[in-house]
PyMOL CGO cylinders between C-alpha atoms (Angstrom):
from pymol import cmd
from pymol.cgo import CYLINDER

trace = [
    CYLINDER, -4.17, 7.11, 8.40, -0.92, 7.61, 6.47, 0.3, 1, 1, 1, 1, 1, 1,
    CYLINDER, -0.92, 7.61, 6.47, 0.51, 4.83, 4.43, 0.3, 1, 1, 1, 1, 1, 1,
    CYLINDER, 0.51, 4.83, 4.43, 4.10, 6.11, 4.74, 0.3, 1, 1, 1, 1, 1, 1,
    CYLINDER, 4.10, 6.11, 4.74, 4.76, 4.41, 8.11, 0.3, 1, 1, 1, 1, 1, 1,
    CYLINDER, 4.76, 4.41, 8.11, 5.24, 0.64, 8.21, 0.3, 1, 1, 1, 1, 1, 1,
    CYLINDER, 5.24, 0.64, 8.21, 3.81, 0.45, 11.74, 0.3, 1, 1, 1, 1, 1, 1,
    CYLINDER, 3.81, 0.45, 11.74, 0.46, 1.69, 10.44, 0.3, 1, 1, 1, 1, 1, 1,
    CYLINDER, 0.46, 1.69, 10.44, 0.10, -1.00, 7.77, 0.3, 1, 1, 1, 1, 1, 1,
    CYLINDER, 0.10, -1.00, 7.77, -1.16, -4.38, 9.03, 0.3, 1, 1, 1, 1, 1, 1,
    CYLINDER, -1.16, -4.38, 9.03, -1.66, -7.65, 7.19, 0.3, 1, 1, 1, 1, 1, 1,
    CYLINDER, -1.66, -7.65, 7.19, -5.44, -8.03, 6.67, 0.3, 1, 1, 1, 1, 1, 1,
    CYLINDER, -5.44, -8.03, 6.67, -6.00, -4.29, 6.66, 0.3, 1, 1, 1, 1, 1, 1,
    CYLINDER, -6.00, -4.29, 6.66, -8.29, -2.70, 3.99, 0.3, 1, 1, 1, 1, 1, 1,
    CYLINDER, -8.29, -2.70, 3.99, -6.10, -0.15, 2.09, 0.3, 1, 1, 1, 1, 1, 1,
    CYLINDER, -6.10, -0.15, 2.09, -6.06, 1.90, -1.10, 0.3, 1, 1, 1, 1, 1, 1,
    CYLINDER, -6.06, 1.90, -1.10, -2.80, 1.55, -3.13, 0.3, 1, 1, 1, 1, 1, 1,
    CYLINDER, -2.80, 1.55, -3.13, -1.46, 3.18, -6.20, 0.3, 1, 1, 1, 1, 1, 1,
    CYLINDER, -1.46, 3.18, -6.20, -0.19, 0.64, -8.79, 0.3, 1, 1, 1, 1, 1, 1,
    CYLINDER, -0.19, 0.64, -8.79, 3.17, 1.22, -10.74, 0.3, 1, 1, 1, 1, 1, 1,
    CYLINDER, 3.17, 1.22, -10.74, 1.18, 1.87, -14.00, 0.3, 1, 1, 1, 1, 1, 1,
    CYLINDER, 1.18, 1.87, -14.00, -1.25, 4.26, -12.10, 0.3, 1, 1, 1, 1, 1, 1,
    CYLINDER, -1.25, 4.26, -12.10, 1.43, 6.47, -10.53, 0.3, 1, 1, 1, 1, 1, 1,
    CYLINDER, 1.43, 6.47, -10.53, 1.09, 9.22, -13.13, 0.3, 1, 1, 1, 1, 1, 1,
    CYLINDER, 1.09, 9.22, -13.13, -2.74, 9.33, -12.90, 0.3, 1, 1, 1, 1, 1, 1,
    CYLINDER, -2.74, 9.33, -12.90, -2.99, 8.64, -9.20, 0.3, 1, 1, 1, 1, 1, 1,
    CYLINDER, -2.99, 8.64, -9.20, -5.68, 6.06, -9.66, 0.3, 1, 1, 1, 1, 1, 1,
    CYLINDER, -5.68, 6.06, -9.66, -6.29, 4.13, -6.48, 0.3, 1, 1, 1, 1, 1, 1,
    CYLINDER, -6.29, 4.13, -6.48, -6.92, 0.38, -6.13, 0.3, 1, 1, 1, 1, 1, 1,
    CYLINDER, -6.92, 0.38, -6.13, -8.59, -0.99, -2.96, 0.3, 1, 1, 1, 1, 1, 1,
    CYLINDER, -8.59, -0.99, -2.96, -7.91, -4.25, -1.41, 0.3, 1, 1, 1, 1, 1, 1,
    CYLINDER, -7.91, -4.25, -1.41, -6.76, -6.24, 1.58, 0.3, 1, 1, 1, 1, 1, 1,
    CYLINDER, -6.76, -6.24, 1.58, -2.96, -6.48, 2.47, 0.3, 1, 1, 1, 1, 1, 1,
    CYLINDER, -2.96, -6.48, 2.47, -1.58, -9.94, 2.05, 0.3, 1, 1, 1, 1, 1, 1,
    CYLINDER, -1.58, -9.94, 2.05, 2.08, -9.14, 2.53, 0.3, 1, 1, 1, 1, 1, 1,
    CYLINDER, 2.08, -9.14, 2.53, 4.19, -6.06, 3.42, 0.3, 1, 1, 1, 1, 1, 1,
    CYLINDER, 4.19, -6.06, 3.42, 7.17, -5.79, 0.95, 0.3, 1, 1, 1, 1, 1, 1,
    CYLINDER, 7.17, -5.79, 0.95, 8.96, -2.68, 2.34, 0.3, 1, 1, 1, 1, 1, 1,
    CYLINDER, 8.96, -2.68, 2.34, 11.39, -3.43, 5.13, 0.3, 1, 1, 1, 1, 1, 1,
    CYLINDER, 11.39, -3.43, 5.13, 12.20, 0.13, 6.24, 0.3, 1, 1, 1, 1, 1, 1,
    CYLINDER, 12.20, 0.13, 6.24, 10.13, 1.68, 8.96, 0.3, 1, 1, 1, 1, 1, 1,
    CYLINDER, 10.13, 1.68, 8.96, 8.90, 4.44, 6.61, 0.3, 1, 1, 1, 1, 1, 1,
    CYLINDER, 8.90, 4.44, 6.61, 8.88, 5.40, 2.93, 0.3, 1, 1, 1, 1, 1, 1,
    CYLINDER, 8.88, 5.40, 2.93, 8.00, 8.82, 1.55, 0.3, 1, 1, 1, 1, 1, 1,
    CYLINDER, 8.00, 8.82, 1.55, 5.92, 7.37, -1.33, 0.3, 1, 1, 1, 1, 1, 1,
    CYLINDER, 5.92, 7.37, -1.33, 4.11, 4.83, 0.83, 0.3, 1, 1, 1, 1, 1, 1,
    CYLINDER, 4.11, 4.83, 0.83, 4.77, 1.25, 2.09, 0.3, 1, 1, 1, 1, 1, 1,
    CYLINDER, 4.77, 1.25, 2.09, 4.87, -1.26, -0.73, 0.3, 1, 1, 1, 1, 1, 1,
    CYLINDER, 4.87, -1.26, -0.73, 2.37, -4.12, -0.27, 0.3, 1, 1, 1, 1, 1, 1,
    CYLINDER, 2.37, -4.12, -0.27, 0.93, -7.13, -2.10, 0.3, 1, 1, 1, 1, 1, 1,
    CYLINDER, 0.93, -7.13, -2.10, -2.88, -7.38, -1.94, 0.3, 1, 1, 1, 1, 1, 1,
    CYLINDER, -2.88, -7.38, -1.94, -4.81, -10.64, -1.65, 0.3, 1, 1, 1, 1, 1, 1,
    CYLINDER, -4.81, -10.64, -1.65, -5.66, -10.09, -5.42, 0.3, 1, 1, 1, 1, 1, 1,
    CYLINDER, -5.66, -10.09, -5.42, -1.88, -10.31, -6.16, 0.3, 1, 1, 1, 1, 1, 1,
    CYLINDER, -1.88, -10.31, -6.16, -1.57, -6.60, -7.13, 0.3, 1, 1, 1, 1, 1, 1,
    CYLINDER, -1.57, -6.60, -7.13, 1.54, -4.83, -5.85, 0.3, 1, 1, 1, 1, 1, 1,
    CYLINDER, 1.54, -4.83, -5.85, 1.62, -1.06, -5.07, 0.3, 1, 1, 1, 1, 1, 1,
    CYLINDER, 1.62, -1.06, -5.07, 2.30, 1.68, -2.52, 0.3, 1, 1, 1, 1, 1, 1,
    CYLINDER, 2.30, 1.68, -2.52, -0.15, 2.34, 0.34, 0.3, 1, 1, 1, 1, 1, 1,
    CYLINDER, -0.15, 2.34, 0.34, -1.73, 5.89, -0.08, 0.3, 1, 1, 1, 1, 1, 1,
    CYLINDER, -1.73, 5.89, -0.08, -4.64, 5.41, 2.38, 0.3, 1, 1, 1, 1, 1, 1,
    CYLINDER, -4.64, 5.41, 2.38, -5.59, 3.05, 5.19, 0.3, 1, 1, 1, 1, 1, 1,
    CYLINDER, -5.59, 3.05, 5.19, -9.35, 2.61, 5.17, 0.3, 1, 1, 1, 1, 1, 1,
]
cmd.load_cgo(trace, "trace")
């Protein structure tokens, strides 16, 4: 599922995100969504979330 639509991203969902420092490499980090930080209904680069680990990034894939 795409991570560009806010409706697809749910708190507690297992997702793969790209961290700010990994945007050039595209290295993905997996985790569970703690909070959704993007307010708009969609975002071309992915919805920004905070994982339970405290990491913040944009959703690239919903697992």
